[in-house]
N, CA, C and O of each residue as an XYZ file, in Angstrom:
320
protein
N     132.519      7.057    -31.633
C     132.597      8.176    -32.223
C     133.940      8.527    -32.909
O     134.833      8.896    -32.146
N     134.296      8.452    -34.593
C     135.983      9.010    -34.340
C     135.652     10.077    -34.931
O     134.556      9.956    -35.478
N     136.280     11.408    -35.102
C     136.769     12.376    -35.335
C     138.033     12.480    -35.675
O     138.935     12.163    -34.899
N     138.301     13.073    -37.232
C     139.274     13.505    -37.698
C     139.629     14.573    -38.669
O     138.623     14.946    -39.271
N     140.746     15.214    -39.042
C     140.723     16.393    -39.733
C     140.322     15.312    -40.898
O     140.583     14.128    -41.111
N     139.143     16.875    -41.883
C     139.557     16.084    -43.767
C     139.920     16.879    -44.447
O     139.839     18.101    -44.322
N     140.404     16.214    -45.318
C     141.442     16.633    -46.417
C     140.719     17.640    -47.363
O     139.797     17.268    -48.089
N     141.156     18.901    -47.333
C     140.945     19.676    -48.265
C     141.883     20.473    -48.914
O     142.782     20.835    -48.155
N     142.030     21.071    -50.637
C     142.680     21.791    -51.323
C     143.044     22.644    -50.408
O     142.542     22.789    -49.293
N     144.538     23.609    -51.206
C     144.910     24.347    -50.049
C     144.379     25.496    -50.059
O     145.114     26.302    -49.488
N     143.760     25.795    -50.314
C     142.401     26.865    -50.263
C     141.483     27.005    -48.791
O     140.900     27.981    -48.321
N     141.604     25.784    -48.355
C     141.158     25.278    -47.125
C     141.194     26.653    -46.137
O     142.081     27.435    -46.479
N     140.373     27.098    -44.948
C     140.056     27.922    -43.958
C     141.630     27.930    -42.949
O     142.355     28.884    -42.668
N     141.737     26.683    -42.640
C     142.824     26.598    -41.397
C     143.528     25.387    -42.314
O     143.135     24.705    -43.261
N     145.028     25.490    -41.390
C     146.334     24.854    -41.641
C     146.015     23.213    -41.310
O     144.895     23.132    -40.806
N     146.619     21.985    -41.434
C     146.414     20.843    -41.373
C     146.903     20.805    -39.991
O     146.017     20.409    -39.234
N     148.040     21.089    -39.381
C     148.235     21.274    -37.978
C     146.343     21.711    -37.233
O     145.442     20.941    -36.899
N     146.393     22.859    -37.227
C     145.047     23.618    -36.778
C     143.794     22.550    -36.713
O     143.218     22.196    -35.684
N     143.481     22.074    -38.200
C     142.410     20.944    -38.235
C     143.108     19.710    -37.021
O     142.373     19.422    -36.077
N     144.443     19.062    -37.099
C     144.467     18.282    -36.724
C     143.809     18.054    -34.962
O     143.032     17.287    -34.392
N     144.775     19.372    -34.561
C     144.369     20.237    -32.969
C     142.963     20.264    -32.748
O     142.561     19.718    -31.720
N     142.008     20.878    -33.636
C     140.414     21.242    -33.545
C     139.811     19.429    -33.407
O     138.785     19.227    -32.758
N     140.394     18.489    -33.928
C     140.101     17.236    -34.430
C     140.178     16.294    -32.657
O     139.437     15.387    -32.277
N     141.087     16.803    -32.071
C     141.179     16.334    -30.753
C     140.646     16.889    -29.793
O     140.321     16.120    -28.888
N     140.408     18.065    -29.627
C     139.515     18.563    -28.952
C     138.124     18.303    -29.184
O     137.301     18.259    -28.270
N     137.827     18.115    -30.507
C     136.247     17.372    -30.332
C     136.095     16.195    -29.546
O     135.198     16.013    -28.723
N     137.436     15.039    -29.971
C     137.505     14.173    -28.946
C     137.020     14.492    -27.654
O     135.976     13.975    -27.256
N     137.666     15.290    -26.952
C     137.682     15.494    -25.601
C     138.802     16.106    -25.630
O     138.371     17.249    -25.783
N     139.631     16.188    -25.606
C     141.884     16.124    -25.117
C     141.918     17.348    -24.615
O     141.430     18.260    -25.283
N     142.365     17.553    -23.634
C     143.015     18.643    -23.223
C     144.113     18.964    -23.822
O     144.733     18.056    -24.376
N     144.703     20.509    -23.872
C     145.637     20.508    -24.468
C     147.005     20.099    -23.963
O     147.924     20.685    -24.536
N     147.334     19.296    -23.096
C     148.326     18.322    -22.551
C     148.007     17.509    -23.305
O     148.730     17.600    -24.298
N     146.830     16.213    -23.459
C     147.158     15.518    -24.243
C     146.939     15.667    -25.799
O     146.753     14.739    -26.586
N     147.007     17.220    -26.137
C     147.082     17.137    -27.462
C     148.064     17.119    -27.836
O     148.205     16.456    -28.863
N     149.120     17.702    -27.352
C     150.597     18.119    -27.468
C     151.263     16.692    -27.564
O     152.075     16.468    -28.462
N     150.948     15.804    -26.715
C     151.720     14.580    -26.672
C     151.166     14.104    -27.891
O     151.996     13.755    -28.731
N     150.127     14.017    -28.150
C     149.760     12.776    -29.122
C     149.762     13.373    -30.620
O     149.410     12.653    -31.555
N     150.178     14.737    -30.828
C     150.432     15.323    -32.106
C     152.025     15.390    -32.153
O     152.566     15.744    -33.200
N     152.720     15.082    -31.124
C     154.155     15.427    -30.785
C     154.480     16.598    -30.955
O     155.493     16.651    -31.653
N     153.966     17.960    -30.534
C     154.017     19.398    -30.318
C     154.073     19.885    -28.990
O     153.534     19.357    -28.017
N     154.890     21.129    -29.002
C     154.665     21.245    -27.504
C     153.468     22.222    -27.533
O     152.968     22.796    -28.500
N     153.011     22.279    -25.738
C     151.543     22.799    -25.398
C     151.650     24.541    -25.908
O     150.685     25.304    -25.890
N     152.926     24.885    -26.307
C     152.790     26.544    -26.652
C     151.858     26.555    -27.861
O     150.887     27.256    -28.141
N     152.644     25.264    -28.659
C     152.010     25.370    -29.901
C     150.550     24.822    -30.437
O     150.032     24.865    -31.554
N     150.129     24.320    -29.253
C     148.919     23.733    -29.262
C     148.056     25.168    -29.348
O     147.300     25.639    -30.198
N     148.580     25.663    -27.946
C     147.840     26.812    -27.509
C     147.598     28.002    -28.730
O     146.618     28.741    -28.832
N     148.834     27.945    -29.642
C     148.618     29.006    -30.858
C     147.998     28.481    -31.363
O     146.938     29.105    -31.321
N     147.808     27.171    -32.202
C     147.191     27.241    -33.326
C     145.490     27.113    -32.743
O     144.559     27.216    -33.543
N     145.308     26.928    -31.562
C     143.845     27.205    -31.240
C     143.922     28.200    -31.046
O     142.938     28.308    -30.315
N     144.491     29.543    -31.119
C     144.364     30.756    -30.896
C     144.371     30.965    -32.446
O     143.709     32.001    -32.510
N     144.536     30.803    -33.108
C     144.414     31.003    -34.700
C     143.515     30.907    -35.104
O     142.776     31.745    -35.620
N     143.355     29.373    -34.870
C     141.905     28.638    -35.439
C     140.651     29.560    -35.093
O     139.723     29.731    -35.883
N     140.716     30.083    -33.944
C     139.535     30.435    -33.117
C     139.229     31.726    -34.002
O     138.318     32.058    -34.760
N     140.453     32.316    -33.538
C     140.541     33.819    -34.841
C     139.671     33.548    -36.144
O     138.653     34.039    -36.632
N     140.519     32.579    -36.459
C     139.910     32.656    -38.430
C     138.802     32.016    -38.340
O     138.127     32.352    -39.313
N     137.916     30.842    -37.334
C     136.745     30.546    -37.414
C     135.675     31.429    -36.875
O     134.453     31.289    -36.938
N     136.460     32.454    -36.280
C     135.571     33.617    -35.026
C     134.655     32.599    -34.200
O     133.437     32.421    -34.183
N     135.496     32.128    -33.667
C     134.895     31.134    -32.529
C     135.301     31.476    -30.852
O     136.437     31.272    -30.423
N     134.602     31.818    -30.319
C     134.307     32.402    -28.821
C     134.835     31.457    -28.103
O     135.277     32.001    -27.091
N     134.965     30.712    -28.083
C     135.408     28.914    -27.355
C     135.923     27.642    -28.025
O     135.901     27.550    -29.252
N     136.341     26.753    -27.322
C     136.722     25.739    -27.862
C     135.242     24.894    -28.878
O     135.334     24.444    -30.020
N     134.191     24.907    -28.129
C     132.709     23.997    -28.530
C     132.250     24.948    -29.855
O     131.736     24.509    -30.884
N     132.586     26.437    -29.548
C     132.431     26.965    -30.449
C     133.361     26.458    -32.259
O     132.856     26.545    -33.378
N     134.412     26.093    -31.990
C     135.507     25.833    -32.504
C     135.072     24.943    -33.395
O     135.018     25.039    -34.621
N     134.769     24.075    -32.693
C     134.729     22.502    -33.207
C     133.442     22.574    -33.889
O     133.416     22.124    -35.035
N     131.881     23.275    -33.175
C     130.930     23.249    -34.151
C     131.359     24.144    -35.328
O     130.857     23.610    -36.318
N     132.115     25.363    -35.757
C     132.313     25.820    -36.788
C     133.110     25.153    -37.782
O     132.791     25.115    -38.970
N     134.329     24.535    -37.217
C     134.842     23.315    -37.935
C     134.188     22.466    -38.547
O     134.434     22.196    -39.723
N     133.123     21.825    -37.779
C     132.342     20.406    -38.540
C     131.479     21.279    -39.652
O     131.406     21.082    -40.865
N     130.792     22.398    -38.783
C     129.735     22.550    -40.070
C     130.639     23.199    -41.795
O     130.401     22.713    -42.901
N     131.295     23.958    -41.616
C     132.239     23.961    -42.897
C     133.079     22.885    -43.650
O     133.587     22.789    -44.768
N     132.989     22.095    -42.490
C     133.256     20.522    -43.633
C     135.203     20.389    -43.393
O     136.023     19.834    -44.124
N     135.401     21.103    -42.158
C     137.094     21.222    -42.025
C     137.555     20.075    -41.048
O     138.691     19.720    -40.735
N     136.369     19.625    -40.682
C     136.857     18.120    -39.716
C     135.765     17.573    -40.228
O     134.872     18.267    -40.715
N     135.712     16.194    -40.170
C     135.026     15.036    -40.500
C     134.540     14.352    -39.092
O     135.287     14.096    -38.147
N     133.377     14.152    -39.141
C     133.004     13.673    -37.627
C     132.544     12.185    -38.089
O     131.711     12.359    -38.978
N     132.748     10.679    -37.844
C     132.560      9.504    -38.455
C     131.943      9.170    -36.577
O     132.512      9.581    -35.566
N     130.970      8.530    -36.622
C     130.252      7.578    -35.587
C     130.833      6.248    -36.213
O     130.765      5.857    -37.378
N     131.681      5.410    -34.630
C     131.650      4.076    -34.937
C     130.868      3.237    -34.565
O     129.848      3.573    -33.962
N     131.149      1.971    -34.829
C     129.436      0.657    -35.201
C     129.969      0.390    -33.393
O     129.362     -0.412    -32.682
């Protein structure tokens, strides 16, 4: 399964970076792995997750991914 951020217009709920971070969370990556993969600091990952959780009113990582997927903010593609 491949999960990636979808490309929405500028009126979307989350920033592109937040959608990328959430897509990484959806793939099961740790905050450290996300920071390395996206070439950002660990504190940036933590900040973006906090902001995204607040925006989508999610209590935890699983709820954040589910809310983002349900709103079409990240796309989930099954690999063959």
